N, C-alpha and C positions, 0 to 999 in steps of 0.2 A: 527509395526506402518510405516505409508507412510512417504516420505519425502513431504514436505509441500512447497508451492509457494505461497505467500499473494500478491495479485493484487488491486491496490488502486491507487487513484489519491494524497494521502497525506493527513495529519492533519484529519484522518478518525479513530483513534483509532488501529491502525495496530501495533504500538509498544507495546500496551497491550497484543495484540494477541500473539504476538511473543514472548513476556518474558514469557508469561505461557509455550508456546512449549518449551521454553529454560529452565524452572523450572522443566518440566518432561524429561530432557534429550536431547533436540534436539539440535544439533551443530549449532552454529551461526557464525562460523568461528574463525579464530586465533585471530581477533580484530573486533570490531564493531566501528561504527561512533557515536560520541557524539554530541549531542546540549548543549547548555550552562546550561539547566536544567534538562536533562534526557538523557538516554542511548537510541538511536533509535534502537538498535538491527539490524542494518543493517551491514552484512558481508562487510567489508572494501574493500577487493577484489572485491566483487561483485560490489559494487559500483565504483570502480577505472575502471572496465571493461565496465560498462554501460556507463561511461563517454567517455570511450575511442571509443566505437561503436558510439555514437553520435558526437563526435569530428572527427572520421575518415570516417564518411560519409558526413561530410560538413553539417550537420543540426545545424542552428545557432539560429532558433527561440526560444523565451521565452516560453519553455512549462510550466514552474511553473505557470504562470498567463494567458496562451492563450491556445486555443484548435482549431484544425481543423481536420476534419477525414482523410486529407492526410498527416497529421503528421506521422501515422505509417507506411505507404507505403514510404515515403520518409526518413525512418530510415530502415526498415527491407528489403527494396530492395536491396539498395545499399550494406547494410552489408553482403550479400550473398558472396560478392567478397571479404570480409575481409579474412586474413590469418585464418583459424581456429583453429591453434594450442594453442593460449592462452586461448580460450574457452573450447577446447577440455581437456586442462590440469586443468582447473578450476573444470570442472564436475566431472573429475577422482579423484580431491582431496576429493570433497564433497562425492563421494561415497565410500571414505576410512573412512568416519566418519557418518554412518548412525545411526539414522535419522538425516537429515538435513533440515533447514528451509532458504528460501531466503525470504528477504522483503527489498524493496526498491522502491519509488515511479516511478523510472525511468524505471521499469520493463513493465509498460504499453506501452512504446514505443519500448521496446527491447524482449520483451518475443518471438515474431515471429521468431528472430533470435536464441534466445537460444533454442527452442523447437527443433531444427534442432540437438541438441546434448544431447538431455534427452530422457530416456527411459518412456513414458508415463506411463506404467504399474506399476510403482512403484513411481508415484508422483500424489498427489491431489491438489486442488487448493482453497483457501479461498478467496473471494473478500469481501471488506468491503466498505461502504460509510456513510454518515451522512445525516439526515435530513438538508434541505436547511437553516432553519433559525439557526440551530446549527452550520452548516458549515461556514455560513457567521457570525456569532460572532466570532469563533474561528480564521478565517482568518482576520477579521477586527481587533482583537485584537493584532494580530502578525503584523500590520500596511500593510496589502495586501488591499488596498483600492479598493472596488469595489461596483457596484449596486448589490442587491440580486437578481435580474434577470440574471446578468452576472454570478455570483457565482454559481447560479443553472444550468445554461446552460454549464458552464465549467465543474462541477461536473458530469453531466448527460452524457455529451460527452463522459468523460473518461471512465465512467462506462459502457456505451452501448457498447464501443469499446472493453472493457474488455471481456465482456458477449459473443459479436458477436464471438471473438476469440475462447473462450472456447466452444461455441455450434457449430461452424463450424466443430470443429475437434472432437466432441464428448468426451471432457475431463471431468473428474470429477471434480464437484466444490460445495461449499457451499456458498450461498449469504447471508451478514449479512448487516443488518442496525445496526451501532453502538448504536444507542439508545434502540435497542431491547436488545443488550447485557447488558445495564445497568438497563433496567426497568423488562426484562425476562430473566435473566441471566442462570437460569437451561434449559431453553428450547434451548437456543443458545448454551450452552455448551454442551448439548447433540448431537446437530447437527454436532458441530467440532469434538466431539469424534468418531461418527457415521462414517463420511468420512475418517478421518484421523487415527483411531484406537488409537489416543493418549489419556491418561487417565487424561483430562483436566476436572475439576470438581469445585464446590464451593471452596474448600478448596485451590485449587492453585488460583483460581481468586482471593480470598480474599488475597492470599499472595503477589500478584503482583499489584494488584489496588489499587492506592492511595485516589480515590474519593470515594463518598456514592452511594450506590446501591439502586436499585428502585425509581430514580428520576433523570432526565437529568442532563447532566453537567452544562449547563447554563441557569440559570433563569433570572429573570427581571433586577437584579443588573448588571448582564453581558451585557445583551441587550443594557441597556441605557448606559453603558460605551462605547461599541461598537458603538452605535449611535454618541456620542459624539466624537468620533475618526473620524467617516465618515464624519460627518459635518465639522469639522477641516480641514479636508484633501479632502473637496468635489471636488475641482477644478482638481485633479489628479486622480479622480476614473477611473477604468475600466468600460466601458458601452457599 
């Protein structure tokens, strides 16, 4: 099985993917970050190092709600001057626990730094994003208030940046729309298995997935709830 790096902008279903890989034996770290309602499956040391990169290069923009194409170069360029020792040590530690998986939304900013320390021959990448409406509902329910157009441009900008990185370097990847995983799980799981060699199948998916299959996560009720939140906070929207 190949080591796996998941690249995403966040709130796109990457925790479900990572929990499947963990279920079939992938190492997620000595400890993982927790949200109030679920395990994110983000290696705590990886998150700390990504925060260190962002801090040490002096990047202060709010990347969680804003996107600009130069964000990546403003992080990866100066990062080349950082002490390589902690990054080499982390990669070495991961190599002692194969197969491993990385998942952290900060990776779209930092992966160009990390690739300097990785052997691309034993790593594959999985990218994941959501349909625009489903993404907007999810972020609005979490009180991230933005117009649907703004949310779509943010998601698409990050996703395009990720794909540019992978394609420029000729790295193996499988691109997933989260709604396809829910609606056509057998096909998507086969694609994940093909690229990684991991035995992810419907039994594994059912063991880790809390929702209902063959339907999208958010329906009319969620849309109306998100719309009410949006209208209540209309004045503070990102647009």
